[in-house]
C-alpha positions in Angstrom: -61.6 -5.8 21.9 -62.0 -8.6 19.4 -65.3 -8.1 19.0 -64.8 -4.3 18.0 -62.1 -5.4 15.5 -64.1 -8.0 14.0 -66.8 -5.5 13.5 -65.0 -2.7 12.0 -63.0 -5.0 9.4 -66.3 -6.4 8.3 -67.5 -3.1 7.5 -64.4 -2.3 6.0 -64.4 -5.4 3.8 -68.0 -5.0 2.5 -67.4 -1.3 1.2 -64.4 -2.3 -0.4 -66.1 -5.2 -1.8 -68.7 -2.5 -3.7 -66.2 -0.1 -4.7 -64.1 -2.9 -6.2 -67.0 -4.3 -8.3 -68.3 -0.9 -9.3 -64.5 -0.5 -10.4 -64.4 -3.9 -12.2 -67.7 -3.0 -14.3 -66.2 0.5 -15.0 -63.1 -1.2 -16.4 -64.9 -3.6 -18.5 -67.3 -0.8 -20.0 -64.8 1.8 -20.8 -61.8 2.2 -22.9 -58.4 3.2 -22.5 -57.4 5.4 -19.5 -60.6 4.8 -17.5 -59.5 1.4 -17.3 -56.1 2.5 -15.9 -57.5 4.6 -13.6 -60.0 2.0 -12.3 -57.0 -0.5 -11.8 -54.9 2.0 -9.9 -58.0 2.8 -7.6 -58.4 -0.8 -6.9 -54.9 -1.5 -6.1 -54.8 1.3 -3.6 -57.9 0.0 -1.9 -56.4 -3.4 -1.8 -53.0 -2.1 -0.1 -55.1 -0.1 2.1 -57.2 -3.1 3.2 -54.0 -5.2 3.5 -52.3 -2.7 6.1 -55.7 -2.4 7.8 -55.6 -6.2 8.2 -52.2 -6.4 9.5 -52.7 -3.8 11.7 -55.7 -5.1 13.3 -53.6 -8.5 13.7 -50.7 -6.9 15.1 -52.6 -4.7 17.9 -54.8 -8.0 19.1 -51.2 -9.9 19.3 -49.5 -7.1 21.3 -52.6 -6.9 23.5 -52.7 -10.8 24.2 -48.7 -10.6 24.8 -49.2 -7.6 27.2 -51.9 -9.6 29.3 -49.8 -12.6 28.9 -46.5 -11.1 30.2 -48.2 -9.3 33.3 
């Protein structure tokens, strides 16, 4: 279970890193509303990443507790 979570989490980090770098380049080269849109999208990506991290850690903790309790 740990390997699957780690693999999926690693893939998610790589794609969000690529998207965040692209948004950073767009924000630096474009004026006005494009910068605001890039910042909003980057913030949403970060919130999604944080919620996935917490969900993965919680599921691993629940799995371990379940087997310890049995």
